[in-house]
N, C-alpha and C positions, 0 to 999 in steps of 0.2 A: 605484409604490405599495409601501410597506413591508409585509412580512409577518412575523408572529411565528414563532418556532421551531415552535410547535404546528401551524401551517398546513403546514409541510413534511411532516408525518406523515399524509398522506392514505392512502387504502386502497392505491393502487398503490405508494406509497413503502414502506408496511409490508410489502407482499408482496415487495418487492425485497430486504428484509433477509435472509430465508432463502436466497434465490437467491445473494446476495453471499457469504454464509457458506459455502454449498456450493462456490462457485467457489474461495474461499480455501482450503477444506479439500482440494479436489482438488490444487491447486498445492502445498500443504503436504505432502500425502502423497507426491506424485511426487518432490519434492526430498528429502524425508526418507528415502524408500526408496532412492533412488539416491545419497544422501549428496552431493548437488550443493552447490557453494559459493554458491548463490543460494537464494532463499526461495520466491518466487512465491505467497506466502500473503496478499498484499494486492491481488490483481487485482480481486476482488469489491468490496473496500472502495473502491478507486480508481474502478471503474466506477460504483458508486452515487454517489460524490461528484461525478463528472462529470455525471451526468444528474439527480440528485435533491438534491444539496447536501450540505454537510458534516455536518449533524446526523444524518441518516439513515445516512450512511457510518460515522460514529463508532459508532453502535449495532451495525452489522455487524462492525466491527473488534473491539469489546469482546466480542461473542458468540463470534467466531472464536477470540480468545485464550483465553477461558474454556474452550471445547471443546478446543483444542489442549493446554491445561494439564492436562486430564484424562489425556491420553496421555503428556505430557512436561511436568512442572511448571516446567521452566526457561523455558518460553515465557510464563508468566504475567506477569512484570515488563515484558515487551515490549508489554503492552497500552497503555502510554504512547506507544510508537512508532505503533501503529495509530491512536490518537486523533489524534496530530499529523499523520499522513498524511491521514486523513479530513478534518481541518480545513483543511490547506494545499491539498489537491487541490480541495476544494469552493470555496475562494476563488479559486484559479487558474481553475477552470471558469467561475466567475461573470464573470471578466474575459476570457472567450473564449480561454483558453490551450490549449484542446483542439480548436480548429476547423481548424487547419492543421498539417501535419507538422512544420514548423520550430518552431512554438510548442510542440508536444508534446515535442520534444527539450529545449527550455529548461525546460519543466515537469518533465520527468524528472530533469534535473540539480538543480533546486530541491528536488524530493522526495528525491533522494539525499542532499543536504546536510542536510535536516531529519531524515531517518532516521538519518544518522550522528551528528548532534548529540545526538539523544535516546537512541539505542541504545548508543553507545560507553561512556558512563558506567555504564550498566546492566551491560554486559558486563565492564567492569573492576572496578567496586565490588561488584557482587552475585555475579559468577561468577569473578572473578579472571582474566578474559581468555578463558575458554572458555565460550561461551554454549550449547553443545550442538548447534550446527548444522554444516553442511558448511564454513562460514566459519571454524570453529575450527581446521580443518586448515591453512588459510592462515595463521592467527595463529601456530600452532605452528611452521610453516615459517619465518616471519619471526623468531620468538624464537630458533629454532635458528641462524639466520643472524647473531644477535648484536644484534638490535634490542631496545630497552626495551619493557616491556609496553604502555604507551600507544601508542607508535609502531607496534608490531606490530598492535594492535587497530585503530588508525585505518587502517593500510595495507590490512589484510584487509577492513575495512569498506568502504573506498573501492572496491576491486576488486569485491567481491560486490554492494554496493549499486548501483553504476553499472549493472552488467549486469542485476541484478534489476529495478531501477526503470525502466530504459529498455525492457526487454522488457514489463514490466507495463503501462506507460502506452501503449505502441503496440498491445498486444492490446486494451486498452480503446478506444483511438481507432478501430480497425478494427471493433470490435463496434458502437460508436455509429454509425459511418458506414453500417453495414448495417441499422440499425433503420428501421422504417417511420415516415413522418411522422405517421401516425395515432397510433402509440404514443408517439412523442416529444412530441406535443402535450399529452399527459397528465402529463408530468413537469416538475418545477420548472425545469430548465435545458434542456428539450427544444427550445424555440424557438431556442436558440443554434445548433443543428445542422441545423435543418430547411432553411435556405437553402444549406447546403453540399452538398446532393444534386446 
């Protein structure tokens, strides 16, 4: 049975949005404080996409970027990356790509590629190669080693995004595995994980 987008936004899904935003913010603050070359600011978005679908996740991603932009305006253009991640993870989840560990690895690599394709042009064209995160230190290192701007941004993105997205998808995978069947039964994609217990 096909459901419209509006049906995805039931009460439980709406309540997940601030939870997802809070998770994203904690990850963002930790990596920002420690100047880590990863982000961990999409864990909440990915988690929501895995259990509630892409549209609810996109909302969480947009709200996260708007809040992050208050503290650091350089994060605002990356709202496009959050939207892309929510969309892709939601569709991967629909096809049971978060039910087994090996599928989660594949999903993490797909999300990495999507994040790179969307983020790299923003980093190069909007910020001249320095997006204001810990990954900028990697970009500077590659530039100092003689790489061209695009090559340096893609190299640093590959390193930081692979680590970031694999950590993020596995955190979400283990969170979902720990959820009760009663709670999962109320979520759009919850039934996909109930038999995995």
